[in-house]
C-alpha positions as CSV (number, residue, x, y, z in Angstrom):
1,M,11.2,-15.6,-37.0
2,I,8.7,-16.1,-39.8
3,D,6.8,-18.5,-37.5
4,W,6.6,-15.7,-34.9
5,L,5.1,-13.4,-37.5
6,L,2.6,-15.9,-39.0
7,N,1.7,-17.6,-35.7
8,P,2.0,-15.0,-32.9
9,E,1.6,-15.8,-29.3
10,P,-1.8,-14.9,-27.8
11,T,-1.8,-11.4,-26.3
12,I,-3.2,-10.6,-22.9
13,S,-4.7,-7.3,-21.8
14,F,-6.0,-6.2,-18.5
15,Q,-8.7,-3.5,-18.1
16,R,-8.3,-1.8,-14.8
17,L,-11.7,-0.2,-14.7
18,S,-13.6,-3.4,-15.3
19,N,-11.1,-5.7,-13.5
20,R,-11.1,-8.1,-16.4
21,I,-8.3,-10.0,-18.2
22,Y,-8.8,-10.4,-22.0
23,L,-7.0,-13.2,-23.8
24,N,-6.8,-12.4,-27.5
25,A,-6.3,-15.8,-29.1
26,D,-7.7,-18.0,-31.7
27,W,-9.7,-20.3,-29.4
28,Q,-10.5,-22.8,-32.0
29,Y,-6.9,-23.7,-33.0
30,R,-4.7,-22.5,-30.1
31,I,-6.5,-23.6,-27.0
32,T,-8.0,-27.1,-26.6
33,L,-10.0,-28.7,-23.9
34,G,-7.7,-29.7,-21.0
35,D,-5.2,-26.8,-21.5
36,Y,-4.4,-24.7,-18.4
37,L,-4.3,-21.0,-18.3
38,I,-2.2,-19.7,-15.4
39,F,-1.9,-16.1,-14.4
40,E,0.4,-14.5,-11.9
41,V,-1.6,-11.6,-10.4
42,Y,-0.6,-8.8,-8.1
43,A,-3.3,-6.9,-6.2
44,W,-3.4,-3.2,-5.7
45,L,-3.5,-2.3,-2.1
46,G,-5.8,0.6,-1.4
47,E,-4.8,3.0,1.3
48,N,-8.1,2.9,3.1
49,E,-8.6,-0.9,2.8
50,F,-5.1,-1.9,4.0
51,D,-4.0,0.8,6.3
52,R,-1.6,-1.6,8.1
53,I,0.9,-1.3,5.2
54,W,1.7,2.3,6.2
55,H,2.7,1.1,9.7
56,D,5.6,-1.1,8.4
57,I,8.7,-0.1,10.4
58,W,11.0,-0.7,7.3
59,L,8.9,1.7,5.2
60,K,9.0,4.3,8.0
61,R,12.8,4.1,8.3
62,Y,13.3,4.2,4.6
63,T,11.1,7.3,4.2
64,T,12.8,9.0,7.1
65,A,16.2,8.3,5.5
66,L,15.1,9.7,2.1
67,L,13.8,12.8,3.8
68,R,17.0,13.2,5.7
69,K,19.1,12.8,2.5
70,Q,17.0,15.6,0.8
71,W,17.4,17.8,3.9
72,G,21.1,17.3,3.9
73,S,21.2,18.1,0.2
74,N,19.3,21.4,0.9
75,V,21.5,22.3,3.8
76,K,24.8,21.6,2.0
77,K,25.0,25.2,0.7
78,Y,24.9,26.5,4.3
79,T,27.8,24.3,5.6
80,G,29.7,26.1,8.3
81,V,27.1,28.7,9.1
82,Q,26.3,29.1,12.8
83,T,22.7,29.5,13.7
84,L,21.4,31.8,16.5
85,G,21.5,29.0,19.0
86,G,25.1,28.3,18.3
87,V,24.6,25.2,16.2
88,V,26.8,24.8,13.2
89,L,25.2,23.3,10.1
90,N,27.0,20.5,8.4
91,G,24.8,19.4,5.4
92,Q,27.4,17.1,3.9
93,Q,27.5,15.0,7.1
94,I,23.7,14.7,7.2
95,Y,23.7,13.7,3.5
96,D,26.4,11.1,3.9
97,E,24.8,9.5,7.0
98,A,21.4,9.3,5.2
99,D,23.0,7.9,2.1
100,A,24.7,5.1,4.2
101,E,21.4,4.3,6.0
102,I,19.5,4.1,2.6
103,T,22.1,1.7,1.3
104,K,21.8,-0.4,4.5
105,L,18.0,-0.5,4.3
106,E,18.0,-1.4,0.6
107,E,20.3,-4.3,1.4
108,Q,18.0,-5.4,4.2
109,L,15.1,-5.2,1.8
110,H,16.8,-7.5,-0.7
111,S,18.0,-10.0,2.0
112,D,14.9,-10.1,4.2
113,Y,11.9,-9.2,2.1
114,Q,12.6,-10.3,-1.4
115,I,10.9,-13.4,-2.8
116,P,13.6,-16.1,-3.5
117,P,14.2,-16.8,-7.2
118,R,12.2,-19.7,-8.7
119,I,14.0,-22.8,-9.9
120,F,13.2,-23.8,-13.4
121,I,13.8,-27.4,-14.4
122,G,13.5,-28.6,-18.0
């Protein structure tokens, strides 16, 4: 622990406005010629630049299920009330169906879209 205090790991900071990564390290003693710096970077997808992302069928189904769950939560207090057209509201059923669909879609997200875990050897 004393070694961590006296010789801390280099800190990395990212400035979003300038799109630059800053490595705060003692370049003379910590990094030598031939060392590699590897960064795992995620890009921000702008809504105007990558408009195809909003046409993903899984995202549309998930959003619809979340809205249906909220709607069912709002209608729960009117369960059993008959509307002018003769339709009887059942908010609990709407809520339960949406909750089951959300669970199914989240399982699909984990099984189909998740990146497989890396294997570390060493």
